[in-house]
N, C-alpha and C positions, 0 to 999 in steps of 0.2 A: 963825486962831489955833490953835496946836497943842492937841490934846485928850489928856487923861490919863484912864484908867479907874481909879477908886478902888473897890476891893472891900473893904468894911469894914462889919460888922454892928452895931457900936456907933454908934448914931445921933449922939450928941453928938461923939464923936471924928471921925466922918465929916464932920460940919459944920465942925469946927475945921480938919481937913486940907483940906477944900474951900476954905475961906477963905484958908488959908496958900498953897495952890497958886494960887488966883486972884490973890493979891497979887503973885505972881511972873510973872503974865501967861499962865498956862495956863487953858484951859477944862477943866472937870472933869465927867465923868459918874460918878455915885455909885451903886453897886449894894450891896445889903445881904444878898444870898444868892447861892449858887453858881449857881442856875438863871438868875437875871437876868444874872449876869456872863457865862455862856456865850452867852446870847442877844445881849448887847451886843457880844460879840466876833465874832459871825457875819458881820455885814456893815458893820462900822465899823472904820476905821483909827485906832489910837491911837499916840502916840509912845512911851508907856510905860504900864505897869500897876503900881499899888500894890496888893498882894494880901495880905489876911489869910488865915491858914490855917484857923482855926476858924470855919466859916460854917454857917448853916442850909441844908439841902437838899444837902449835900455838902461836901467839903473844898476849901480853896484849892489843895491839892496836886493834886486831880483836875482842877481848872480849868487849872492850869499844864501838867499832863501832856497834856491835850487840846489846848492851844495848840500845844505843840511837836509833837505828833502830826499836827497839821493844817498843818504848815509855817509857823506863825506865829512870826516871829523877834522880835516886839515885846519890848523890854527889860522885865523883871519885877523889881521890888523887893519882896521879902516883908516885911510888917510884922506881927509877931505877938508874943504874950506867951510863946510856947514858947521857952524858953532852953536846952534841952538840945542838946548837940553833935549827937546823932543826928538831931534835927529839922532842924538847919541843914544837915547832910550830905544828908538826903533832899531838902530843898528845892533845894539847889544841884545835886545829881545829876539832879533832874527838869527842870532847865533854868533855874532862877532866876539872875539876874545879880548879885544881892546880897541881903543879909539884915539886918534891923535889928529889935532886940528892944524891945518896949514895957516900960516907958514910955521914950520917947526925946525928945530935944530937937528942936524944930522945925528949927533950923539944921542939925543933923546929918542929918536926913531929907532936907532939900533938897539938901545937899551930896552925899549918896549918890545921889540921883536924878540930879543933874547929871552925876555921874561915870559912871553906867551909860549915860546918853544919849551922853556923849562917846565911851565905848568902843564903843557900838553903831554910831555914825556913822563911827568909824574902822576898823571891822571890814572885812576883805577877804572879800568873797563873790563867787564867780565869776559873771560875767554870762553868761546863756545866749543864744546867737545862732542864728537860723535864717533863712536868706535875708536879707531886710532888716529882720527883726524882732529886737529886743533885749529881753530880760527881765532886769531887775535886781532880784534878791531882796532885797538890803539896802535899796534905796531904794523898793522896791515900785512900780516903774514899768515900763511897756511902751511901746516906741517902734516905729514902722514907717517906714522911710525917713527917720529923723531926727525924725519928728513924734510927739509923745506921744499915746498913745491912752488915753482915760479908761475905766478898768475899775472895777467895784465890787470890794469886798474878796473876795467869793465868786468872782467871775469871775477875779480875779488868782490866788487860791489854786488854782482848778481848772486854769488854764493852767500854773501852776508845777508842780503835781502831775504833770501829764501829761509836761511836758518834763524834769522831774527823773527820771522813770521811762521815758525814751525807750527805744524798742524793745520795751516791755512793753505789753500790752493790759490796761487796768484796767476791771473791770466796774462796773456801776452801784452795787452795794453797797460796793465798795472806795472809790469816789469819794465816795459819800455819807458814809462813815465819816471820810474825810479832811477833808471840808468841815464836817460838823456833829457828828460823834461818833456812836458806835454806839447811844447811848441816846436819840437824837432821832428823833421820828416826822415824816417829811416825805412829800410826794406822790411817787408812783412816777415821774412824768415830770420831776421838778425838775432832775436832771442834764441831761436832754435840752434843757430850756429854756435852761440856761446855756451849753451847747455851741452852741446856735443863736445866742445873743447874741454869743459869741466869734467865731463864723464871720462874723456880720454886721459886726462891728467890724474883724476882722483878715483875713478872707478864708476862702473855703470849704475851702481845703486846709490850714488851720492844725491841724485835728483830723480824723483819719480814723476812720470808723465801721467796726468789724469786726462785721458782722451776726451776731447770736446770741451775741456775746462781750462787746463793750463798745467802748471808745475808746482811741486811742493818739495820740501826737503826730504831726505831719505827717512825711512821709518826708524823710529826709536827701538833700540834693542833692550 
């Protein structure tokens, strides 16, 4: 069952939206603050995000900006009481796919959600190819020799970051920032662990270590 992340700090509204989405066949993960939303997005794949802007612990706009900065293309529908044009412009410029102002009708919200999902599934995103490996950013899939390789959300984002920055060496701090955000404290060897897991799943030559500098995508043939 497809999962949707609902980020809404109004508990009663969150429950109502969760029920409405559940009736449409979606599984819902509900977060009530910015920190929980960022954590939920780290290693889980959602088909869409319903995102309030006014949140405890940070703004929804910060959550959205971090998503797009981490190469997360998940469709985002902003749901907020802020009805100023400037707020809508900021949200759309930050990477939101649509915007709906509270109070809204359940059916309109569901229609807008279906629309952003249709647009995202129809978007043309270049597939990255290297030897017999294909990385599809839109579908968030990786195949090798035609066989799909199961990757976690973090493993996928790490692989995509490196191959979208081909010919560049990315150091540990740059990769950590792309994966988690600059305000998240993680272990010093976390990136190395995920590089090891990608090599185990896709081959030792998928990622090249530049000693003393960082990592880059495998050499072009």
